[in-house]
N, C-alpha and C positions, 0 to 999 in steps of 0.2 A: 680456501686451498692455494689459491694464487698468492695470496698475501706472505705465505712462507716463502716465495722464491725472491732471492735478492736480484735487484736490477743490475745488469751488467756495467763495468767500471767505465766510465767515461772515457777514459785513456784508451781502453781497448777498441771502443767504436771509433774513435779518431784515428787510429793505427789501422782499423780495416778500412776506412773510408779513403785514407791516402793510398794505401795499396791498390784500391779499385780504380782510382785515378791515375797512379804513376804507372802501374804496370802496363797498360795499353799506350800511354804516352811514350815510355821507353820502346816500347817495339817499333811504333811510327817512326822515333828518331833514329833507330838502328837501320830501319829499312831505309829511309830517307837518304841517310849518311852514306850505306851503301852504294845507292845510285849515282850520288854526287862524286863517290870516291872512284865509281865505275869510270866516269865520263871525265873528271879530272886526273886522276891516277894513274891514265894510260890506256883505259878501255875504248876510248874514242879516237877518230883519227889524229893522226899526227906522228912525227919521228918515232915516240916511243911506242905506237900502237903495234900489235901483233895481228893483223887482220888474219882471221881465217876463212876460208871459203866454205860455204855451207850450201849444199843444195838439199832437195826434197828427202834425197836417200842417205843425208848424212854427211855429205862431203862432195868434193868434185869428182866428176865423172867426164866422159868424153862430151865435148861441145860447152861444157861450162867455163865462165871466166872465173880465174883462179885468185886475182888481185884486185879488188874493187876498189881500194883505195889510192890506186896509183892513176896516172894521167892516162898512160896507154890502156890498151886491152890486151890482157894476155889470157888465151883461151886453149883449152885442151884440145888438139887437134886430134890425137891418137894415144891410146895406152893399152899396150898389150902384155899379158902374163903368158911366157910360154913355159910350161915344165919340161925339165930337162934331167939327165942323170946325176948332174952336181948341184941341183937346186931349181930355183924358179927364176927366169930372167924377166926383169920388168924394164918396159920400153917405153918412155914418156916423149911424146912431141907436143911442144906449145907454140902457138903462132903469136907472134906480137904486133899489132896494128895500132897506128896512129901513136907512136911513141913522141916524147918532146926531145930537143935536140941534146945528143950527147946520151942517148939511155942506152943501157944493158941489163940483159938478164939473165943470171946465172942460176942454175939448177944445183942444188948441193947435196947433201946426205937425204935417205929415205930412212925413217923408223918404221918398223914392221909392226904388225898386230901383236906381235909376241914381245915386243919392246926392244928389239935388235935394232943397233944404227948402222945402216951401209952407205959407206961413200960411194959416189958415184964417179962418172967420167970425166966431170969438170966441166960439163957442158955449158956453152955460152953463146948467146946470140952475136957477141961482139958489139962493137960501138954503133948504135943506130942513130942517123940523122934525124929529124922532123920530116915526118911523112915517109920514111923508108921503113917499111915492113921487115920483120924478121921470123927467123924459124930457130927452133933450138930443140935438138934432141938429146935425151940422157938416157943411160942405161945403167941398171943396178944387177947384181947377182944375190937374189935373195935366198935364205934357207929352204930347203924341200917344202912345199907346201905352205910356205908363209906368203901374206899378202902386205902390200904397202899401206900403211895407216897416215903418216905425214910425210911431207917434203919440205925442206929448208930450202927458202928462195932467196937469192939476194937481188935487190934492184940498185943498180949504179946509176944515178943521173947528174950528168955536168952541162946544163943548159949554159950555151954560149961558151965562154971561156973559164966559167967557174970552176971551182975544186970539185973533183967528184965526191959525190956523197952517196955511201952505201947505206941501204936500208934493208934490214933482215926481216923475212916474214916466214910464217908456218901455214901451210897449206894442207887442209884435211882432205883425205880421199873417201869418196864413197865406194859402193862396191863395183869393181871393175870386172868385165867380163874377160874370160881367159882365151 
C-alpha cells in the first residue's frame, strides 16, 4: 500500500526548508531595522526629534512637564476650558524654570480632537536668561464642544552670543478638566 506512493520531490523539500528558515529571519530583520530607524531617523533626541509628552492619561495635563528633551523644565501650570456662546475658550499657562541663557518658549497653534487647527494669541515667555524663570499664557477659541488634542511649541535658544536656534515640538494633551 505504501509502495504505491511516490516520494516528494527533493526540490520541494528544499523550498519548504528555505521558507521555514527565511520567514522568521525576515521578520526579525524588519523588526530590528524599525528599531534602528526609529533612533537614527529622528525618533530619538536631537534637532530632528519631535518629542511628545505622554502622561498615564495619554497626554499632558496640569502639573505635567511637556518637553522632556529640553534643558529647561516646561510645566503646565493651568489649563482651562470654558464653554461660551461662540465656542470653547482654551487657556493654557506654562511655567518655565531653569532655562539656559537666551531661552524662549512660544506657544503656537492648537489642533483639536476633530482635526481643526486653531492659531493662538502668539504667546511667548520672551527671552529668558540663565536662572530666570518665565511664565507664558496662551488662549485659543475652539469650536463649540471641541477639545484640544495637540499644541505646536517652539523653543528658541541662543546661549551666549550664539545665533538663535528654533526647535519645534508637538505636545499631546490628556483629558483636561473644564
